[in-house]
C-alpha angles and dihedrals in degrees: 000000000000113000128205136192121207126215102202152129122237097268098049092040094055095046094045093047090049090053091044094050092048092051101030096112093050093046093049092046091054092043092047088222142081114258125205132183106226106172143023122202111198115227093188111078091184097058130047117226115244120208103211111198093219090061097040103047095137096035102055096142097062114140127203110236119219093207143000090253090060089058099041094048093053104101092205093064112094103177141021116216111200105201094165114037115214137182086274094062095107091049090049093050094049094044091048094052093045089053091054095249135123125245133197116205139170092195095119092172095059094042094047094046093046101032096124093049092047092051090048090053091047088055091051099042132039096238124098137208113229118197110160089126091060086080095047131183089023115074092218100138091050091048093050094046095049107029110023100046092115099020125079129219112235101179128012126181123172150161097229100168116067095188096060090043089056092046094051092045092050093045090053096044097046102025092231133141125271090243091057092046093051089055089052089050090052091050089054091046090241093130141034123255087260107038096180094114088061099039096048092052093242094121089055091044095056091047094051091046091053091046091050089051090051095043095051103024093240142108115249121196107236090213090072091072116078094214123198125184133197097279108124096030111124137188086260090063091049092049094048091046090052091051090052092050099261144109124210118237134166101246128193113200142185124185125183117201115175104301096342127096122201119193127182141173114189143127105263136196103234129185112269092232095052123109098247091048089063093059110098142156122033094337142116131208144180139204122186145160124217134187096259102031138057120240114311124199134180140151139202138197116239110246138147089243091059090050094050092044090058091045089052090053089053090048091053090048091049091051090049085043107212089218085106089068120078110267116214115223117235114267118236112298103269120257096182099066117125140177105261098222098042094050108034127059121246140143121272135205111223126188117196131184115218141169110259100266127128091209091062091052090050090051090053091047089052093053092052094039093054088058094038089234110129123087093173138010119180136158135207106238092173095077113111095212125090086249124092122210111214123193122203126187108196131206118245113310138147111254094235089059092045090054090058091052092048090054086060091048093048090052091062115106109253096027104118103181147335100240101185143001111193126173118236109228113236113229 
């Protein structure tokens, strides 16, 4: 008998148990062992967890734990399943490993920021950290473990955050503000009460860092990547992008070139006819190229069922306990990891706000012309305000060099602000 303890609130507990009960026979058949949920540790101090018999038919012996120590010190418990990550996630992971147990977690932030320490503990103790569900709804960890063991990813581009993808798609479709769209996302339960982790790009950052670690058997410091999310993008940007033949998507990228690794998380202008541009609503998608395979693409809709399916796969793997397989040690922490946009040339979309004055536009044109850097400069004369939006599409340039040029532009009299700087994805 394999015994589990759940760290959960009422909502996630009920939906996970329902999924588990419906699929229990399949899970146990694949695991070759009976599985029982022994404990629940409540993450919500304000609300007591209720164990309703109709939802817990096959798990009647569940006990409510008073503390994490009660669970971890019970020798009968084999695995901790963290359904609701908290500020104690790191403590839970370390304690679990040091007590020779397994843990499943979707706390991508804690795992990404402490990846090297976690792998060191896994080497010292028999327990393992399972985190396939951190990439939900995409089965990326399972794919890497089973298909890309000997292969290597050369280029990886993805929409890893379904919430921001929904927000950008709705803003474009209905020409409404981001604030209004976030409220729609909340009503549809597509986002948390505080969606900052999504909007700032941090959710996507932690996912792409973990994927990079898995791709290249290393431990990348998340602070290397100068992440930017979708905050600041307006319906105007989406309209201008559409007129230029693009859509705007939050893209997470990894590129391997010889011994150098480039990682980026940014909104990108991408060609309207490209694969990732076609992915809308509450969905995620990837496209990548490896050494031994041609380009592979797939997408998935974000649902609770997809999340629990991936957690079930981790549960089966934990029961089978892959300790029997050879575990590769982490390679040396990489020194040649760079932010993609600050260290590789590409075109950028820039939106400026100016006073309506042709002389100012000429001054801006002169700055870019002297450096042979502008492919396109256009302005929206149809606005009824005394302000003039100006759009620039640059030629290839590293972002750190572009920022120096834009300081010169912002210093011009009549230039009010640089509203947005968005990379243009090379096809």
